[in-house]
N, C-alpha and C positions, 0 to 999 in steps of 0.2 A: 300730502300725507306722507309721513316718514314710515320706514319699515317698522319701527318701534310701535307706531300707532296701529298698524295692521294686526298686531298680536295682542293688543290691550283687551283683557277680559276673555280671551279665547282659551279653551281647554285643549292642551296639546299633549299627546302621548309620545314619549321618546322611548322606543324599544332599544335596549342596550345602553340605556342612559347612565349606567354606572361605569362604563368603559371610558377610555381616553377621549374619544371624540364626543361621545354621548354627554359627558360632563360639560364639555364646552357648549354644546347645543343647549343644555339645560340652563347654564349660566346666562347665556344670551337671551333665552326666552323669559327667564325670571326677570332680567333687567328690563325687558319689554313689557313687563307686567302681565304675562300670560299665566294661566293656571297650568302648572306642569305636573304631569303624571309620569313617573320614571318606572319603567319595567326592566328588570334585569334578573339574572339567575344568581348573582353574587350578593348574598344577604349581608355580608360584612360591609361591603362598599355602600350598599343602600342605607345601612344604619349610619355610616359616616356622612353620607349626603344629607340625610334627614336631620342630623345633629347640626348641620350648617345652615339649613333653611327649613323652618317649620312650615312654610307654605307649600313644600313639595308633597305630593302624594306618591309614596313608594310602594311598589308591588313586586314581590319576588315572583318571578315567572320563568319557566322553562318553555320557550316557544315551540319546542318539539313535541310537547304534550298537549293533545287536543283538549283533554279534561281541564288542564291548568288554563289554557287559553279561554275556554268557555267560562270557567269560574271567575277568572280575572276580569273578563269583559263585563260580567254581571256586577261584580264588586265596583269596578270603575264607573259603571253607569249609575249605580246607587250613590257613590261618592260625589260625582260630578253633577248628577241630576239631569243627564241628557240621554 
C-alpha cells in the first residue's frame, strides 16, 4: 500500500491550510484523493484556494475563538457527514 492509498476517501482537516505549508499539505492530500477541509482565518486566501479546486471545503476560522471552533465543527460535521 502506498501513502497515496492510505488517504483515499479520507476526510482530513488542515488548520492553517491557506498558509505557505498548509497549501502544500492540501495539494498533496488532494492528489492522494482525500477530501480536504481547509480552515484558516484568511478569507481572501481561502477564496483563491477554492477557485483552484472545487473539491475543497473551505472554512474561515479563528482558532482562538471557542464559539467559532464550535460552530465550525458542527458545520464540518454536516458537510462531511461524520
